[in-house]
PDB file of N, CA, C and O in Angstrom, chain B, residues numbered from 101:
ATOM      1  N   MET B 101      21.072  -1.471   2.605  1.00  0.00           N
ATOM      2  CA  MET B 101      21.347  -2.606   3.277  1.00  0.00           C
ATOM      3  C   MET B 101      19.765  -2.428   3.210  1.00  0.00           C
ATOM      4  O   MET B 101      19.409  -2.726   2.070  1.00  0.00           O
ATOM      5  N   ILE B 102      18.286  -1.917   4.291  1.00  0.00           N
ATOM      6  CA  ILE B 102      17.135  -2.562   4.268  1.00  0.00           C
ATOM      7  C   ILE B 102      16.332  -2.363   2.986  1.00  0.00           C
ATOM      8  O   ILE B 102      15.463  -3.153   2.618  1.00  0.00           O
ATOM      9  N   TYR B 103      16.720  -1.125   2.254  1.00  0.00           N
ATOM     10  CA  TYR B 103      15.629  -0.968   1.430  1.00  0.00           C
ATOM     11  C   TYR B 103      15.783  -2.300   0.421  1.00  0.00           C
ATOM     12  O   TYR B 103      14.729  -2.740  -0.038  1.00  0.00           O
ATOM     13  N   THR B 104      17.230  -3.069  -0.008  1.00  0.00           N
ATOM     14  CA  THR B 104      17.134  -3.965  -0.676  1.00  0.00           C
ATOM     15  C   THR B 104      17.144  -5.406  -0.342  1.00  0.00           C
ATOM     16  O   THR B 104      17.346  -6.421  -1.008  1.00  0.00           O
ATOM     17  N   ALA B 105      16.822  -5.143   1.085  1.00  0.00           N
ATOM     18  CA  ALA B 105      16.237  -6.670   1.265  1.00  0.00           C
ATOM     19  C   ALA B 105      14.479  -6.581   1.596  1.00  0.00           C
ATOM     20  O   ALA B 105      13.610  -7.438   1.761  1.00  0.00           O
ATOM     21  N   ALA B 106      14.489  -5.245   1.591  1.00  0.00           N
ATOM     22  CA  ALA B 106      12.797  -4.925   1.765  1.00  0.00           C
ATOM     23  C   ALA B 106      12.482  -5.448  -0.087  1.00  0.00           C
ATOM     24  O   ALA B 106      11.552  -6.247  -0.206  1.00  0.00           O
ATOM     25  N   GLY B 107      13.149  -5.057  -1.322  1.00  0.00           N
ATOM     26  CA  GLY B 107      12.596  -4.934  -2.276  1.00  0.00           C
ATOM     27  C   GLY B 107      12.839  -6.575  -2.876  1.00  0.00           C
ATOM     28  O   GLY B 107      12.096  -6.974  -3.773  1.00  0.00           O
ATOM     29  N   LEU B 108      13.943  -7.498  -2.308  1.00  0.00           N
ATOM     30  CA  LEU B 108      13.764  -8.987  -2.176  1.00  0.00           C
ATOM     31  C   LEU B 108      12.899  -9.619  -1.590  1.00  0.00           C
ATOM     32  O   LEU B 108      12.659 -10.798  -1.850  1.00  0.00           O
ATOM     33  N   ALA B 109      12.157  -8.796  -0.517  1.00  0.00           N
ATOM     34  CA  ALA B 109      10.967 -10.060  -0.064  1.00  0.00           C
ATOM     35  C   ALA B 109       9.301  -9.408  -0.411  1.00  0.00           C
ATOM     36  O   ALA B 109       8.150  -9.696  -0.085  1.00  0.00           O
ATOM     37  N   THR B 110       9.954  -8.427  -1.223  1.00  0.00           N
ATOM     38  CA  THR B 110       8.216  -7.887  -2.171  1.00  0.00           C
ATOM     39  C   THR B 110       8.484  -9.415  -3.173  1.00  0.00           C
ATOM     40  O   THR B 110       7.527 -10.153  -3.405  1.00  0.00           O
ATOM     41  N   VAL B 111       9.523  -9.652  -3.560  1.00  0.00           N
ATOM     42  CA  VAL B 111       9.524 -10.653  -5.091  1.00  0.00           C
ATOM     43  C   VAL B 111       9.180 -11.678  -4.573  1.00  0.00           C
ATOM     44  O   VAL B 111       8.442 -12.214  -5.399  1.00  0.00           O
ATOM     45  N   GLY B 112       9.277 -12.481  -3.450  1.00  0.00           N
ATOM     46  CA  GLY B 112       9.129 -13.500  -2.576  1.00  0.00           C
ATOM     47  C   GLY B 112      10.658 -14.060  -2.268  1.00  0.00           C
ATOM     48  O   GLY B 112      10.716 -15.254  -1.975  1.00  0.00           O
ATOM     49  N   TRP B 113      11.656 -13.465  -2.297  1.00  0.00           N
ATOM     50  CA  TRP B 113      13.031 -13.973  -1.327  1.00  0.00           C
ATOM     51  C   TRP B 113      12.628 -13.758   0.039  1.00  0.00           C
ATOM     52  O   TRP B 113      11.793 -12.913   0.361  1.00  0.00           O
ATOM     53  N   ARG B 114      13.249 -14.561   0.879  1.00  0.00           N
ATOM     54  CA  ARG B 114      13.362 -14.423   2.556  1.00  0.00           C
ATOM     55  C   ARG B 114      14.584 -13.928   2.402  1.00  0.00           C
ATOM     56  O   ARG B 114      15.467 -14.720   2.071  1.00  0.00           O
ATOM     57  N   PRO B 115      14.875 -12.696   2.579  1.00  0.00           N
ATOM     58  CA  PRO B 115      16.420 -12.392   2.541  1.00  0.00           C
ATOM     59  C   PRO B 115      16.773 -11.642   4.159  1.00  0.00           C
ATOM     60  O   PRO B 115      16.039 -10.837   4.734  1.00  0.00           O
ATOM     61  N   VAL B 116      18.062 -12.159   4.643  1.00  0.00           N
ATOM     62  CA  VAL B 116      18.737 -11.418   6.050  1.00  0.00           C
ATOM     63  C   VAL B 116      19.842 -10.559   5.555  1.00  0.00           C
ATOM     64  O   VAL B 116      20.644 -10.953   4.709  1.00  0.00           O
ATOM     65  N   ALA B 117      19.875  -9.252   6.153  1.00  0.00           N
ATOM     66  CA  ALA B 117      19.862  -8.116   6.546  1.00  0.00           C
ATOM     67  C   ALA B 117      21.174  -8.726   7.702  1.00  0.00           C
ATOM     68  O   ALA B 117      20.872  -9.635   8.475  1.00  0.00           O
ATOM     69  N   TYR B 118      22.678  -8.104   7.719  1.00  0.00           N
ATOM     70  CA  TYR B 118      23.047  -8.501   8.727  1.00  0.00           C
ATOM     71  C   TYR B 118      23.843  -7.810   8.520  1.00  0.00           C
ATOM     72  O   TYR B 118      24.304  -7.584   7.401  1.00  0.00           O
ATOM     73  N   SER B 119      24.391  -7.027  10.150  1.00  0.00           N
ATOM     74  CA  SER B 119      25.335  -5.373   9.871  1.00  0.00           C
ATOM     75  C   SER B 119      25.465  -5.433  11.316  1.00  0.00           C
ATOM     76  O   SER B 119      24.897  -6.163  12.129  1.00  0.00           O
ATOM     77  N   ILE B 120      26.648  -4.180  11.528  1.00  0.00           N
ATOM     78  CA  ILE B 120      26.959  -3.615  13.508  1.00  0.00           C
ATOM     79  C   ILE B 120      25.609  -3.514  13.761  1.00  0.00           C
ATOM     80  O   ILE B 120      24.684  -3.379  12.960  1.00  0.00           O
ATOM     81  N   ALA B 121      25.595  -3.611  15.211  1.00  0.00           N
ATOM     82  CA  ALA B 121      24.000  -2.551  15.751  1.00  0.00           C
ATOM     83  C   ALA B 121      23.992  -1.917  15.126  1.00  0.00           C
ATOM     84  O   ALA B 121      23.589  -2.219  14.002  1.00  0.00           O
ATOM     85  N   SER B 122      24.294  -1.002  15.320  1.00  0.00           N
ATOM     86  CA  SER B 122      24.552   0.434  15.563  1.00  0.00           C
ATOM     87  C   SER B 122      23.918   0.773  13.716  1.00  0.00           C
ATOM     88  O   SER B 122      23.242   1.695  13.260  1.00  0.00           O
ATOM     89  N   PHE B 123      24.379  -0.153  13.229  1.00  0.00           N
ATOM     90  CA  PHE B 123      24.649   0.506  11.677  1.00  0.00           C
ATOM     91  C   PHE B 123      22.564  -0.670  10.987  1.00  0.00           C
ATOM     92  O   PHE B 123      21.797  -0.721  10.025  1.00  0.00           O
ATOM     93  N   ALA B 124      22.751  -1.269  12.358  1.00  0.00           N
ATOM     94  CA  ALA B 124      21.722  -2.203  11.310  1.00  0.00           C
ATOM     95  C   ALA B 124      20.546  -1.666  12.551  1.00  0.00           C
ATOM     96  O   ALA B 124      19.434  -2.099  12.247  1.00  0.00           O
ATOM     97  N   THR B 125      20.529  -1.179  13.323  1.00  0.00           N
ATOM     98  CA  THR B 125      18.804  -0.694  14.235  1.00  0.00           C
ATOM     99  C   THR B 125      18.540   0.622  14.260  1.00  0.00           C
ATOM    100  O   THR B 125      17.392   1.016  14.054  1.00  0.00           O
ATOM    101  N   ALA B 126      19.631   1.539  14.533  1.00  0.00           N
ATOM    102  CA  ALA B 126      19.497   2.782  15.334  1.00  0.00           C
ATOM    103  C   ALA B 126      19.570   3.515  14.163  1.00  0.00           C
ATOM    104  O   ALA B 126      18.532   4.164  14.040  1.00  0.00           O
ATOM    105  N   ARG B 127      20.520   3.740  13.037  1.00  0.00           N
ATOM    106  CA  ARG B 127      19.985   4.291  11.811  1.00  0.00           C
ATOM    107  C   ARG B 127      19.202   4.354  10.461  1.00  0.00           C
ATOM    108  O   ARG B 127      18.889   5.391   9.876  1.00  0.00           O
ATOM    109  N   PRO B 128      18.914   2.968  10.026  1.00  0.00           N
ATOM    110  CA  PRO B 128      18.153   2.557   9.486  1.00  0.00           C
ATOM    111  C   PRO B 128      16.718   2.677  10.164  1.00  0.00           C
ATOM    112  O   PRO B 128      15.938   2.119   9.392  1.00  0.00           O
ATOM    113  N   PHE B 129      16.053   3.147  11.237  1.00  0.00           N
ATOM    114  CA  PHE B 129      15.170   3.089  11.912  1.00  0.00           C
ATOM    115  C   PHE B 129      13.909   2.941  11.449  1.00  0.00           C
ATOM    116  O   PHE B 129      12.980   2.169  11.686  1.00  0.00           O
ATOM    117  N   GLU B 130      14.188   4.337  10.362  1.00  0.00           N
ATOM    118  CA  GLU B 130      12.888   4.812   9.423  1.00  0.00           C
ATOM    119  C   GLU B 130      12.377   3.934   8.476  1.00  0.00           C
ATOM    120  O   GLU B 130      11.239   3.516   8.262  1.00  0.00           O
ATOM    121  N   GLN B 131      13.761   3.686   7.806  1.00  0.00           N
ATOM    122  CA  GLN B 131      13.216   2.757   6.816  1.00  0.00           C
ATOM    123  C   GLN B 131      12.859   0.737   6.707  1.00  0.00           C
ATOM    124  O   GLN B 131      12.504  -0.039   5.820  1.00  0.00           O
ATOM    125  N   ILE B 132      13.286   0.619   8.428  1.00  0.00           N
ATOM    126  CA  ILE B 132      12.722  -0.617   8.855  1.00  0.00           C
ATOM    127  C   ILE B 132      11.288  -0.783   9.230  1.00  0.00           C
ATOM    128  O   ILE B 132      10.621  -1.801   9.420  1.00  0.00           O
ATOM    129  N   ARG B 133      11.008   0.409   9.282  1.00  0.00           N
ATOM    130  CA  ARG B 133       9.502   0.621   9.696  1.00  0.00           C
ATOM    131  C   ARG B 133       8.801   0.848   9.373  1.00  0.00           C
ATOM    132  O   ARG B 133       7.700   0.521   9.815  1.00  0.00           O
ATOM    133  N   TYR B 134       9.088   1.846   7.993  1.00  0.00           N
ATOM    134  CA  TYR B 134       7.855   2.012   6.572  1.00  0.00           C
ATOM    135  C   TYR B 134       8.555   0.553   5.423  1.00  0.00           C
ATOM    136  O   TYR B 134       7.670   0.002   4.767  1.00  0.00           O
ATOM    137  N   CYS B 135       9.810   0.073   5.242  1.00  0.00           N
ATOM    138  CA  CYS B 135      10.075  -0.540   4.238  1.00  0.00           C
ATOM    139  C   CYS B 135       9.063  -2.291   4.589  1.00  0.00           C
ATOM    140  O   CYS B 135       8.556  -3.155   3.874  1.00  0.00           O
ATOM    141  N   VAL B 136       9.159  -2.140   5.557  1.00  0.00           N
ATOM    142  CA  VAL B 136       9.754  -3.922   6.162  1.00  0.00           C
ATOM    143  C   VAL B 136       8.564  -3.979   6.811  1.00  0.00           C
ATOM    144  O   VAL B 136       7.630  -4.569   6.268  1.00  0.00           O
ATOM    145  N   SER B 137       8.399  -3.371   8.088  1.00  0.00           N
ATOM    146  CA  SER B 137       7.327  -3.728   9.321  1.00  0.00           C
ATOM    147  C   SER B 137       5.848  -3.177   8.410  1.00  0.00           C
ATOM    148  O   SER B 137       4.906  -3.931   8.169  1.00  0.00           O
ATOM    149  N   TYR B 138       5.898  -2.036   8.083  1.00  0.00           N
ATOM    150  CA  TYR B 138       4.074  -1.824   7.668  1.00  0.00           C
ATOM    151  C   TYR B 138       3.355  -2.966   6.512  1.00  0.00           C
ATOM    152  O   TYR B 138       2.229  -3.462   6.486  1.00  0.00           O
ATOM    153  N   PRO B 139       4.450  -3.112   5.668  1.00  0.00           N
ATOM    154  CA  PRO B 139       3.904  -4.185   4.316  1.00  0.00           C
ATOM    155  C   PRO B 139       3.591  -5.128   4.959  1.00  0.00           C
ATOM    156  O   PRO B 139       2.621  -5.841   4.702  1.00  0.00           O
ATOM    157  N   ASN B 140       4.884  -5.380   6.524  1.00  0.00           N
ATOM    158  CA  ASN B 140       4.862  -6.916   7.099  1.00  0.00           C
ATOM    159  C   ASN B 140       5.305  -8.383   5.958  1.00  0.00           C
ATOM    160  O   ASN B 140       4.654  -9.380   5.647  1.00  0.00           O
ATOM    161  N   LEU B 141       6.764  -7.892   5.557  1.00  0.00           N
ATOM    162  CA  LEU B 141       7.638  -8.591   5.351  1.00  0.00           C
ATOM    163  C   LEU B 141       8.407  -9.055   5.739  1.00  0.00           C
ATOM    164  O   LEU B 141       8.998  -8.500   6.665  1.00  0.00           O
ATOM    165  N   PRO B 142       9.022 -10.824   5.086  1.00  0.00           N
ATOM    166  CA  PRO B 142       9.736 -11.332   5.990  1.00  0.00           C
ATOM    167  C   PRO B 142      10.490 -11.358   5.911  1.00  0.00           C
ATOM    168  O   PRO B 142      11.065 -12.367   5.503  1.00  0.00           O
ATOM    169  N   VAL B 143      11.277  -9.934   6.341  1.00  0.00           N
ATOM    170  CA  VAL B 143      13.310  -9.310   5.852  1.00  0.00           C
ATOM    171  C   VAL B 143      13.331  -9.914   7.258  1.00  0.00           C
ATOM    172  O   VAL B 143      12.329  -9.783   7.961  1.00  0.00           O
ATOM    173  N   VAL B 144      14.598 -10.684   7.797  1.00  0.00           N
ATOM    174  CA  VAL B 144      15.156 -11.315   9.111  1.00  0.00           C
ATOM    175  C   VAL B 144      16.725 -10.163   9.005  1.00  0.00           C
ATOM    176  O   VAL B 144      17.483 -10.083   8.039  1.00  0.00           O
ATOM    177  N   ILE B 145      16.843  -9.279  10.530  1.00  0.00           N
ATOM    178  CA  ILE B 145      17.272  -8.640  10.555  1.00  0.00           C
ATOM    179  C   ILE B 145      18.331  -8.927  11.749  1.00  0.00           C
ATOM    180  O   ILE B 145      18.152  -8.688  12.943  1.00  0.00           O
ATOM    181  N   THR B 146      19.123  -9.321  11.327  1.00  0.00           N
ATOM    182  CA  THR B 146      19.841  -9.390  12.066  1.00  0.00           C
ATOM    183  C   THR B 146      21.502  -8.545  12.611  1.00  0.00           C
ATOM    184  O   THR B 146      22.190  -8.199  11.651  1.00  0.00           O
ATOM    185  N   CYS B 147      22.122  -8.227  14.063  1.00  0.00           N
ATOM    186  CA  CYS B 147      23.538  -8.082  13.923  1.00  0.00           C
ATOM    187  C   CYS B 147      24.367  -8.432  15.053  1.00  0.00           C
ATOM    188  O   CYS B 147      24.249  -9.118  16.068  1.00  0.00           O
ATOM    189  N   GLN B 148      25.206  -7.749  14.537  1.00  0.00           N
ATOM    190  CA  GLN B 148      25.943  -8.133  16.169  1.00  0.00           C
ATOM    191  C   GLN B 148      27.050  -6.625  16.881  1.00  0.00           C
ATOM    192  O   GLN B 148      27.392  -5.533  16.427  1.00  0.00           O
ATOM    193  N   TYR B 149      27.264  -7.297  18.053  1.00  0.00           N
ATOM    194  CA  TYR B 149      27.847  -6.383  19.225  1.00  0.00           C
ATOM    195  C   TYR B 149      29.183  -6.451  19.498  1.00  0.00           C
ATOM    196  O   TYR B 149      29.714  -7.280  20.238  1.00  0.00           O
ATOM    197  N   PHE B 150      29.743  -5.541  18.874  1.00  0.00           N
ATOM    198  CA  PHE B 150      31.042  -5.963  19.072  1.00  0.00           C
ATOM    199  C   PHE B 150      31.662  -4.886  21.084  1.00  0.00           C
ATOM    200  O   PHE B 150      31.370  -3.694  21.182  1.00  0.00           O
ATOM    201  N   LEU B 151      32.017  -5.223  21.647  1.00  0.00           N
ATOM    202  CA  LEU B 151      32.605  -5.404  22.830  1.00  0.00           C
ATOM    203  C   LEU B 151      34.015  -5.250  23.184  1.00  0.00           C
ATOM    204  O   LEU B 151      34.811  -6.132  23.504  1.00  0.00           O
ATOM    205  N   GLU B 152      34.205  -3.932  23.070  1.00  0.00           N
ATOM    206  CA  GLU B 152      36.070  -3.767  23.384  1.00  0.00           C
ATOM    207  C   GLU B 152      36.471  -4.150  24.288  1.00  0.00           C
ATOM    208  O   GLU B 152      37.676  -4.056  24.518  1.00  0.00           O
TER     209      GLU B 152
END
């Protein structure tokens, strides 16, 4: 999901990556750091936290 969003941002799109909170932050942390943050790409990452 993050790699796809980074690729779309590279060609000029403004992608929005949406997922459950743990899958949008904890697991792809390195993908976000290396593919989105370092090249300073305009990717919006949003998530939702489900409280039981």
